Each structure stands twice: as C-alpha cells, then as structure tokens.
NUMARZA-237449 format. One line per 8 residues: for each residue x, y negated, z of N, C-alpha, C. Coordinates in Angstrom, 3 decimals, decimal comma, always signed. Last residue first. Layout:
% residues N
X:Y:Z:X:Y:Z:X:Y:Z; ...
***
This chain:
% residues 222
-30,569:-44,560:-5,217:-30,846:-42,866:-5,761:-30,269:-41,956:-5,047; -31,824:-47,012:-3,797:-30,836:-46,199:-3,881:-31,128:-44,755:-3,958; -32,631:-50,564:-3,342:-32,858:-49,514:-3,973:-31,450:-48,812:-4,080; -33,787:-52,936:-0,648:-32,769:-52,423:-1,681:-33,424:-50,933:-2,468; -35,425:-56,257:-0,662:-35,624:-54,874:-0,729:-34,175:-54,373:-1,447; -36,845:-58,378:+1,714:-35,378:-57,751:+1,409:-35,873:-56,417:+0,702; -39,399:-59,332:+2,899:-38,048:-60,229:+3,293:-36,369:-59,185:+2,301; -42,553:-59,514:+1,629:-41,171:-58,619:+1,626:-40,205:-59,762:+1,786
-44,638:-61,059:+2,002:-44,549:-60,213:+2,764:-43,704:-59,626:+3,124; -44,817:-61,851:-0,918:-44,658:-62,980:+0,392:-44,548:-62,457:+1,463; -42,982:-60,467:-3,550:-44,071:-60,549:-2,768:-43,615:-61,582:-1,224; -40,522:-60,227:-5,345:-41,683:-61,520:-5,412:-42,444:-61,559:-3,964; -39,691:-57,804:-4,757:-38,768:-58,803:-3,987:-39,551:-60,419:-4,013; -41,396:-56,245:-5,879:-41,876:-55,903:-4,627:-40,829:-57,530:-4,514; -40,454:-57,069:-8,819:-41,724:-57,302:-8,473:-41,853:-56,915:-6,833; -37,482:-55,890:-8,542:-37,877:-57,578:-8,933:-39,320:-57,805:-8,392
-38,572:-53,064:-8,145:-37,356:-53,749:-7,145:-38,125:-55,200:-7,677; -39,671:-52,564:-10,616:-40,387:-52,395:-9,491:-39,569:-53,123:-8,484; -37,485:-52,704:-12,639:-38,710:-53,624:-12,894:-39,456:-53,591:-11,266; -36,140:-50,763:-11,775:-35,746:-51,980:-11,478:-36,499:-53,171:-11,454; -38,019:-48,784:-12,574:-37,406:-48,746:-11,349:-36,596:-50,392:-10,674; -38,347:-47,673:-14,490:-39,332:-48,568:-13,926:-38,761:-48,814:-12,424; -36,692:-46,122:-16,202:-36,536:-47,463:-16,192:-37,811:-48,260:-15,370; -38,840:-43,675:-15,742:-37,694:-43,850:-16,264:-37,918:-45,355:-16,330
-41,604:-44,465:-13,266:-41,115:-43,670:-14,434:-39,567:-44,351:-14,726; -39,946:-43,293:-9,500:-40,501:-44,283:-10,948:-40,346:-43,560:-12,206; -40,634:-42,347:-6,649:-40,461:-41,500:-7,819:-40,971:-42,755:-9,573; -39,436:-42,503:-3,447:-40,496:-42,640:-4,687:-39,638:-42,169:-5,363; -39,420:-42,950:+0,073:-38,779:-42,001:-0,647:-40,421:-41,760:-2,345; -38,916:-45,684:+1,726:-39,847:-44,931:+0,850:-39,082:-44,374:+0,272; -39,150:-47,402:+4,762:-38,295:-46,609:+4,196:-39,443:-45,302:+3,629; -39,625:-50,364:+6,117:-39,881:-49,489:+5,779:-39,456:-48,617:+4,427
-39,157:-52,514:+9,065:-38,334:-51,785:+7,796:-39,046:-50,552:+7,302; -39,731:-53,430:+11,325:-40,590:-54,053:+10,312:-39,583:-53,249:+8,936; -40,270:-50,474:+13,040:-40,329:-52,198:+13,085:-40,555:-52,653:+12,417; -39,824:-47,919:+10,794:-39,366:-48,449:+11,934:-39,135:-50,121:+12,171; -41,752:-45,962:+8,491:-41,900:-47,186:+9,075:-41,041:-47,653:+10,794; -41,949:-43,767:+6,183:-41,610:-43,990:+7,206:-41,311:-45,367:+8,062; -42,913:-41,358:+3,581:-42,899:-43,083:+3,936:-42,237:-42,906:+5,705; -42,448:-40,297:-0,138:-42,583:-39,918:+2,044:-42,553:-41,720:+2,243
-43,317:-40,212:-1,896:-43,203:-38,775:-1,852:-42,987:-38,610:+0,115; -45,495:-42,422:-4,025:-44,785:-42,410:-2,963:-44,654:-40,616:-2,587; -44,948:-43,020:-7,195:-45,355:-42,003:-6,476:-44,464:-41,943:-5,163; -45,433:-46,162:-9,369:-44,437:-45,338:-8,043:-44,931:-44,423:-7,945; -46,387:-47,733:-10,618:-46,449:-46,392:-11,432:-45,543:-46,021:-10,044; -46,921:-50,615:-9,726:-45,641:-50,017:-10,118:-45,775:-48,702:-10,645; -48,886:-49,602:-7,629:-49,429:-50,706:-8,666:-48,193:-51,191:-9,869; -47,537:-48,205:-5,893:-48,685:-47,879:-6,823:-48,706:-48,591:-7,878
-46,269:-50,693:-4,188:-45,522:-50,032:-4,957:-46,418:-48,952:-6,096; -48,462:-51,871:-3,619:-47,965:-52,703:-4,402:-46,762:-51,875:-5,232; -49,625:-50,323:-1,658:-50,233:-50,375:-3,192:-49,829:-51,566:-3,748; -47,857:-50,296:-0,122:-48,126:-48,762:-0,956:-48,554:-49,242:-1,651; -47,534:-53,067:+1,043:-46,058:-52,480:+0,073:-46,331:-51,673:-0,741; -49,899:-52,934:+1,953:-50,190:-53,756:+1,201:-48,957:-53,317:+0,238; -49,601:-51,096:+4,396:-50,849:-50,392:+3,351:-50,224:-51,556:+1,905; -48,093:-52,746:+5,614:-47,699:-51,518:+5,162:-48,376:-51,004:+3,985
-48,758:-56,323:+6,018:-49,095:-54,948:+6,284:-48,240:-53,825:+5,493; -46,368:-58,584:+8,325:-47,012:-57,685:+6,809:-48,040:-56,254:+7,317; -45,496:-59,302:+10,693:-46,972:-59,679:+10,275:-47,754:-59,256:+9,548; -42,815:-60,789:+9,672:-43,215:-60,405:+10,543:-45,222:-60,367:+10,542; -41,985:-58,856:+6,441:-42,298:-59,931:+6,934:-43,420:-59,841:+8,680; -40,217:-56,051:+5,844:-41,108:-56,830:+5,533:-41,199:-58,185:+6,818; -37,614:-54,671:+4,059:-37,895:-55,324:+5,173:-38,613:-56,285:+4,640; -37,491:-51,312:+2,529:-38,239:-53,167:+2,330:-38,372:-53,392:+3,614
-36,192:-49,199:+0,348:-35,775:-49,845:+1,750:-36,328:-50,877:+1,874; -36,321:-46,318:-0,872:-36,500:-47,445:-1,112:-36,659:-48,449:+0,297; -34,697:-43,770:-2,589:-34,884:-44,572:-1,667:-35,243:-45,872:-1,628; -35,742:-42,283:-6,194:-34,550:-42,660:-4,923:-35,383:-43,227:-4,022; -35,806:-41,758:-9,328:-35,878:-41,076:-7,557:-35,406:-41,344:-6,710; -36,753:-41,796:-12,277:-35,816:-42,857:-11,170:-36,569:-42,297:-9,826; -37,096:-39,229:-14,618:-37,852:-40,320:-13,604:-36,753:-40,818:-12,385; -35,198:-39,741:-18,032:-35,876:-39,437:-16,871:-36,237:-40,406:-15,733
-34,318:-41,630:-20,142:-35,434:-40,044:-19,980:-36,513:-39,748:-18,809; -32,502:-42,761:-18,877:-33,056:-43,153:-19,762:-34,427:-42,909:-19,701; -30,461:-40,653:-17,610:-31,404:-41,643:-16,563:-32,520:-42,220:-17,220; -29,278:-38,871:-18,745:-30,357:-38,628:-19,102:-31,533:-39,279:-18,283; -26,511:-40,188:-19,686:-27,580:-40,068:-20,582:-28,856:-39,090:-20,449; -25,875:-41,491:-17,106:-26,097:-41,976:-17,954:-26,680:-41,664:-19,396; -26,026:-39,166:-16,146:-26,930:-39,907:-15,605:-26,955:-40,796:-16,350; -23,941:-37,627:-17,068:-25,499:-36,698:-16,998:-26,374:-37,690:-16,742
-21,719:-39,201:-16,165:-22,026:-39,087:-18,222:-23,891:-38,529:-18,131; -21,418:-38,630:-13,718:-21,938:-40,011:-14,404:-22,326:-39,835:-15,917; -21,066:-35,746:-13,656:-22,233:-36,802:-13,160:-22,298:-37,933:-13,459; -18,776:-35,660:-14,962:-19,759:-35,224:-15,517:-21,298:-35,477:-15,122; -16,774:-37,009:-13,124:-17,061:-37,570:-14,580:-18,328:-37,023:-14,930; -18,443:-35,137:-10,478:-17,569:-36,523:-10,755:-17,668:-37,128:-12,021; -18,287:-32,733:-10,401:-19,116:-33,650:-9,297:-18,929:-34,476:-9,367; -17,386:-31,497:-12,923:-18,416:-31,522:-13,079:-18,900:-32,545:-11,591
-14,402:-31,823:-11,930:-14,574:-32,945:-13,207:-16,427:-32,767:-13,161; -14,184:-30,098:-10,055:-14,460:-31,681:-9,522:-14,721:-32,686:-11,022; -14,808:-28,402:-11,486:-15,306:-28,357:-10,100:-15,552:-29,579:-9,993; -12,551:-27,852:-12,869:-13,336:-27,899:-13,461:-14,697:-28,591:-12,359; -10,309:-27,816:-10,803:-10,327:-28,773:-11,116:-11,775:-29,054:-11,749; -10,888:-24,920:-9,574:-10,997:-26,670:-8,387:-10,965:-27,508:-9,258; -10,356:-23,109:-11,640:-11,650:-23,946:-11,310:-12,136:-24,959:-10,578; -7,536:-23,793:-11,352:-8,526:-24,283:-12,924:-9,793:-24,498:-12,847
-6,848:-23,054:-8,862:-6,602:-24,366:-9,684:-7,405:-24,576:-10,869; -7,534:-20,451:-9,510:-8,471:-20,887:-8,510:-8,003:-22,405:-8,843; -6,192:-19,265:-11,594:-8,026:-19,190:-11,657:-8,278:-20,233:-10,778; -3,853:-19,121:-11,004:-4,496:-20,208:-12,010:-5,442:-20,123:-12,073; -3,118:-16,967:-8,439:-3,412:-18,987:-8,447:-4,234:-20,043:-9,685; -4,650:-14,867:-7,206:-4,731:-15,511:-8,511:-4,549:-16,764:-8,750; -3,711:-14,547:-4,649:-2,927:-14,602:-5,487:-2,816:-14,713:-7,051; -6,111:-13,481:-3,903:-5,387:-12,689:-4,364:-4,858:-12,934:-5,124
-6,164:-16,165:-2,104:-6,096:-14,674:-1,264:-5,436:-13,981:-2,158; -7,306:-17,674:-4,189:-6,388:-17,760:-3,729:-5,505:-16,940:-2,528; -9,889:-16,477:-4,773:-8,806:-16,312:-5,801:-7,837:-16,637:-5,527; -11,059:-16,699:-2,184:-11,138:-15,062:-2,741:-9,628:-15,098:-4,124; -11,272:-19,489:-2,745:-10,949:-18,988:-1,840:-10,252:-17,737:-2,068; -12,789:-19,804:-5,102:-11,939:-20,613:-5,111:-10,438:-19,682:-4,076; -15,481:-18,831:-3,989:-14,705:-18,169:-4,861:-13,022:-18,608:-5,041; -15,759:-20,821:-2,225:-15,332:-18,833:-1,445:-15,154:-18,571:-2,588
-16,365:-22,986:-3,411:-15,332:-22,543:-3,256:-14,561:-21,800:-2,775; -18,606:-22,351:-4,816:-17,926:-21,885:-5,938:-16,500:-22,024:-4,458; -20,318:-22,129:-2,741:-20,128:-20,876:-3,557:-18,982:-21,353:-4,590; -20,130:-24,781:-2,269:-19,587:-23,999:-1,127:-19,372:-22,462:-1,792; -21,113:-25,915:-4,117:-19,778:-26,001:-3,947:-19,594:-25,453:-3,378; -24,073:-25,278:-4,031:-23,399:-24,579:-5,192:-21,847:-24,642:-4,802; -24,573:-26,455:-1,689:-24,578:-25,168:-1,474:-23,769:-24,506:-2,458; -24,590:-29,250:-3,164:-24,004:-28,954:-1,535:-23,608:-27,569:-1,755
-26,271:-28,809:-4,952:-25,410:-29,270:-5,446:-24,347:-29,057:-4,578; -28,717:-28,894:-3,015:-28,433:-27,614:-3,963:-27,821:-27,880:-4,544; -29,346:-30,836:-1,654:-28,415:-30,051:-0,694:-28,390:-28,681:-1,765; -33,032:-31,426:-1,539:-31,659:-31,989:-1,345:-30,917:-31,104:-1,191; -35,921:-31,849:-3,122:-35,501:-30,878:-2,793:-34,090:-31,554:-2,573; -39,618:-33,141:-2,583:-38,065:-33,373:-3,513:-37,268:-31,432:-2,538; -41,454:-33,449:-1,412:-41,560:-32,260:-2,574:-40,718:-32,255:-3,632; -40,698:-33,627:+1,467:-41,666:-34,058:+0,788:-41,541:-33,240:-0,496
-37,343:-32,218:+1,289:-38,154:-33,794:+2,040:-39,195:-33,979:+0,931; -35,777:-29,661:+2,583:-36,723:-30,402:+1,904:-37,407:-31,512:+2,192; -32,178:-28,919:+1,877:-33,392:-29,507:+2,835:-34,296:-30,044:+1,460; -29,667:-26,889:+2,292:-31,002:-27,167:+1,092:-31,256:-27,511:+2,179; -27,429:-25,870:+3,922:-27,536:-26,656:+2,967:-28,464:-27,431:+2,246; -28,190:-23,215:+4,331:-28,269:-23,962:+5,425:-27,704:-25,320:+4,737; -27,887:-21,814:+2,032:-28,900:-21,656:+2,526:-29,167:-23,425:+3,002; -24,967:-21,724:+2,301:-25,484:-22,403:+1,068:-26,872:-22,710:+1,453
-24,786:-19,682:+4,670:-24,672:-20,654:+4,819:-24,635:-22,233:+3,506; -26,167:-17,763:+2,892:-26,551:-17,636:+4,223:-26,205:-19,019:+4,646; -23,867:-16,994:+0,342:-25,255:-17,234:+1,024:-26,070:-18,210:+1,461; -22,113:-16,004:+1,671:-22,271:-17,562:+1,565:-23,711:-18,230:+1,394; -22,305:-12,981:+1,924:-22,215:-14,263:+2,831:-22,648:-15,752:+2,789; -22,452:-12,387:-0,840:-23,643:-11,742:-0,204:-23,835:-13,210:+1,221; -19,712:-12,788:-1,215:-20,516:-13,115:-2,090:-21,736:-13,468:-1,561; -18,424:-11,813:+0,871:-18,408:-13,124:+1,250:-19,393:-13,401:+0,052
-18,066:-8,885:+0,672:-19,498:-9,330:+1,282:-19,321:-10,464:+1,364; -15,911:-7,903:-1,086:-17,327:-8,510:-1,562:-18,614:-9,086:-0,546; -14,046:-8,097:+0,502:-13,803:-9,598:-0,377:-15,540:-9,317:-0,504; -13,811:-5,440:+1,811:-14,941:-6,707:+2,876:-14,923:-7,752:+1,971; -13,871:-3,764:-0,993:-14,824:-3,517:+0,657:-15,379:-4,856:+1,130; -11,463:-4,127:-2,232:-13,005:-4,921:-2,440:-13,566:-5,167:-1,589; -10,116:-1,730:-1,956:-9,468:-3,371:-1,567:-10,081:-4,413:-1,846; -10,485:+0,811:-0,668:-10,998:-0,318:-1,648:-10,618:-1,085:-0,740
-8,929:+4,399:-0,080:-8,828:+2,902:-0,199:-9,741:+1,964:-1,195; -10,607:+6,773:+1,622:-10,504:+6,281:+0,585:-10,118:+5,176:+0,416; -9,985:+9,807:+3,119:-9,770:+8,436:+3,689:-9,433:+7,768:+2,268; -10,186:+12,583:+2,663:-11,748:+11,528:+2,672:-11,553:+10,324:+3,387; -7,692:+13,896:+2,506:-8,643:+13,884:+3,788:-9,352:+13,001:+3,785; -7,846:+13,168:-0,469:-8,113:+14,652:+0,202:-8,486:+14,888:+1,421; -7,058:+10,697:-0,732:-8,554:+11,185:-1,243:-9,267:+12,540:-0,584; -5,791:+9,024:+1,898:-5,850:+10,027:+1,072:-7,371:+10,710:+0,617
-3,838:+6,477:+3,765:-5,134:+6,867:+2,856:-4,754:+8,373:+1,755; -3,002:+5,529:+6,881:-2,528:+6,869:+5,758:-3,900:+7,344:+4,729; -2,745:+2,237:+7,742:-3,055:+3,629:+7,754:-2,731:+4,689:+6,508; -0,932:+0,342:+8,048:-0,874:+1,452:+9,020:-1,445:+2,517:+8,681; -1,846:-1,564:+6,210:-0,549:-0,869:+5,692:-0,289:+0,032:+7,052; -4,416:-2,977:+5,840:-4,499:-1,792:+6,162:-3,129:-0,655:+5,960; -4,493:-5,584:+4,659:-3,984:-5,393:+6,081:-4,083:-3,929:+6,862; -4,914:-6,296:+2,313:-3,496:-5,879:+2,559:-2,831:-6,062:+4,312
-7,334:-6,862:+1,089:-6,210:-6,047:+0,239:-5,068:-5,703:+1,157; -8,852:-7,656:+3,530:-9,430:-6,589:+2,842:-8,415:-5,787:+1,949; -7,104:-9,482:+4,364:-7,699:-8,794:+4,938:-8,405:-7,426:+4,420; -7,415:-11,391:+1,893:-6,114:-11,112:+2,414:-6,570:-9,971:+3,311; -9,979:-12,106:+1,937:-9,698:-11,204:+0,827:-8,289:-10,479:+1,184; -10,476:-13,286:+4,503:-11,035:-11,697:+4,453:-10,605:-11,499:+2,808; -9,023:-15,207:+3,527:-8,352:-14,533:+4,933:-8,775:-12,835:+4,492; -10,261:-16,545:+1,819:-8,930:-16,762:+1,416:-8,415:-15,380:+2,499
-12,772:-17,558:+3,295:-13,178:-16,273:+2,125:-11,262:-15,608:+1,829; -11,269:-19,485:+5,024:-12,059:-17,958:+5,600:-12,106:-17,036:+4,326; -11,090:-21,246:+3,265:-9,992:-20,369:+4,137:-10,332:-19,205:+4,335; -13,247:-22,014:+1,972:-12,122:-21,576:+1,478:-10,955:-20,764:+2,047; -14,975:-22,813:+4,660:-15,115:-21,734:+3,822:-13,947:-21,373:+3,070; -13,040:-24,763:+5,759:-12,931:-23,654:+6,395:-13,640:-22,577:+5,772; -13,168:-26,773:+3,470:-12,077:-26,193:+3,353:-11,987:-24,859:+4,631; -15,747:-27,551:+3,785:-15,626:-26,999:+3,187:-13,960:-25,971:+2,703
-15,902:-28,539:+6,286:-16,869:-27,409:+6,041:-16,295:-26,354:+4,426; -14,465:-30,731:+6,501:-13,533:-29,408:+7,094:-14,799:-28,444:+6,318; -15,612:-32,431:+3,951:-14,421:-32,088:+4,275:-13,896:-30,691:+4,858; -19,562:-31,409:+4,213:-18,443:-31,926:+3,919:-16,790:-31,787:+3,960; -22,872:-30,950:+3,830:-21,314:-30,016:+3,949:-20,190:-31,365:+3,469; -24,650:-32,940:+3,054:-24,491:-32,025:+4,398:-23,353:-31,660:+4,543; -22,720:-35,941:+1,967:-23,206:-34,883:+2,150:-23,358:-34,216:+3,141; -21,322:-38,630:+1,385:-21,863:-38,445:+2,711:-23,224:-37,008:+2,392
-19,058:-38,371:-0,418:-20,610:-39,106:-0,702:-21,448:-38,908:+0,043; -17,091:-37,999:+0,563:-17,522:-39,406:+0,329:-18,544:-39,751:-0,410; -17,561:-35,135:+1,115:-17,581:-35,930:+2,193:-17,936:-37,476:+1,686; -17,820:-34,391:-1,404:-18,621:-33,982:-0,742:-18,592:-34,969:+0,283; -15,210:-34,440:-2,239:-15,836:-35,324:-2,788:-17,528:-35,444:-1,744; -13,515:-32,948:+0,164:-13,587:-34,384:+0,111:-14,172:-35,276:-0,421; -13,866:-30,496:-0,770:-15,020:-30,768:+0,223:-14,571:-32,489:+0,305; -12,498:-30,608:-2,644:-13,792:-30,406:-3,578:-14,603:-30,700:-2,088
-10,063:-30,403:-1,360:-10,287:-31,258:-2,264:-11,790:-31,558:-3,215; -10,598:-28,212:+0,540:-10,593:-29,448:+0,859:-10,659:-31,062:-0,218; -10,292:-26,596:-1,134:-11,830:-26,549:-1,094:-11,354:-27,792:-0,291; -6,971:-26,986:-2,281:-8,017:-26,725:-3,031:-9,828:-26,966:-2,973; -5,986:-26,432:+0,536:-5,624:-27,702:-0,461:-7,033:-27,646:-1,254; -6,940:-24,173:+1,750:-7,043:-25,336:+1,775:-7,135:-26,310:+1,536; -5,311:-22,009:-0,659:-6,824:-21,756:-0,427:-7,846:-23,226:+0,431; -3,229:-23,473:-0,030:-3,443:-23,191:-1,514:-4,791:-23,197:-1,239
-2,451:-21,616:+2,390:-2,199:-23,525:+2,430:-3,049:-23,654:+1,011; -2,910:-19,036:+2,106:-3,980:-19,938:+2,751:-3,794:-21,677:+2,487; -1,141:-18,998:+0,001:-2,527:-18,248:+0,106:-3,545:-19,175:+0,721; +1,397:-19,702:+2,087:+1,368:-20,162:+0,583:-0,331:-19,991:+0,205; +1,051:-17,702:+4,197:+1,073:-19,510:+4,239:+0,698:-19,940:+3,131; +1,620:-15,279:+2,513:+0,292:-15,262:+3,291:+0,189:-16,708:+3,952; +4,427:-15,690:+1,940:+3,501:-15,791:+1,061:+1,595:-15,979:+1,325; +5,420:-15,541:+4,694:+5,334:-17,266:+3,664:+4,318:-17,237:+2,308
+5,442:-13,219:+5,385:+4,442:-14,301:+6,048:+4,192:-15,920:+5,253; +4,963:-10,826:+2,493:+5,377:-11,398:+3,703:+4,899:-12,295:+4,072; +2,283:-7,834:+2,316:+3,075:-9,711:+1,760:+3,847:-10,422:+2,951; +2,290:-4,945:+0,423:+2,619:-5,861:+1,543:+3,073:-7,049:+1,563; +0,784:-2,613:-0,585:+1,303:-3,667:-1,079:+1,669:-4,112:+0,252; +0,817:+1,172:+0,004:+0,035:+0,100:+0,008:+1,283:-1,201:+0,284
***
C-alpha cells in the first residue's frame, strides 16, 4: 500500500485550504450564508477524508484470499453524499423566493476540489477553482448584463417613511408600479419589502416612490 511523507500530506491539505478559501472569500465578500472559513473547512475535511481513505491503512494486511479487500474510495465516496446535508443548510426560503442555491453549489464544488487535492490530482483542483471563481464573478456580471433586460427585477426595497406615514399607501404605490410584494417588514419608520418588478421597472419604481410625500428615502438592492 502506498504511503505519503508528512510534507506531501501538508502540501495536499494546504492546497485544499488555499483553493477552497479562495472560493470562500468570494462568498464572504458577498456576505453569503457560508463564507471563507466554512468553505476552507469543507475543502480541508474532504481532502483529509480522501487521504485517510487511500493512505491510512498501511498497518493492515489486505488479501482477497483472507477476505480483507482494500477499497481506497470507500470513505471518500461518502463525501459526495454527506456534503448534500451541509449544502441544504445553506438554502433559505423567503416567501416565494429561494436563496443560497449558489452557496450550496460552491460547497459541493469545494468538496470536490478538496478530494482532488487530497488524491494528488493538483491540476484538476486548480483548474476547477479557476472555473468556479470565473463563474462566480465575471460570468455573474455577464449573465446579469445579458439576461437583466428580459428578466424580472427581484430585490429588497428599503423605504424610510415620514412620521405618521401609512404603510398601506406605500404598498399601494408599489403595486401601482406593477411590483409584486413577496415579503414585508416594518420596523419603526423603515419598511423592508421583498419585491419583484417587471424587466427594467425597478429604476422607474424607485424614482416614483422617491417623489412621494410620505417617503423620506428609498434604497433598492438586488
């Protein structure tokens, strides 16, 4: 059975931590549910499971005749199943919308990167990390630019109301601009709405709401 030196083990775990941390840093900057530390731990854990699965049984004598069969993929294979539970925890449902799917997908990819690093498949781990970062940053910008014109604008609308202003009037004004309110929360004089506008209608709606007498300030974030 093959054995690894300590420096090789350190190299593989460090590579898994660095590559997984790079993807986690992007999630951390976007303030997602799972960030830098979570992704790094998932990557290191997947790498260690792979190392244990393939290299930690040197003291055992395996023989088909004796009924002891060595399968280096048995432990590592369970990572694919186990990571699904962690990814499910990153998915949050808010009203009719679902958040966290991308973060759950990055956790799944990070686990695969950790497995590749743990198995010594360095080129695959590095290339996958580069592709993941490309899809999370440049490709995201390109997709928003390409599909944003034809896709409904969905985001959070923060509205600061004047004293004595009615939230019902605000909701009516949003609906007049063809907005579909999926969630509403009012704290003191600040209303937080989860709204879906028709394509390109978010900018017009924000401008119209800003002109209302009972509205002090409006902020729109997607």
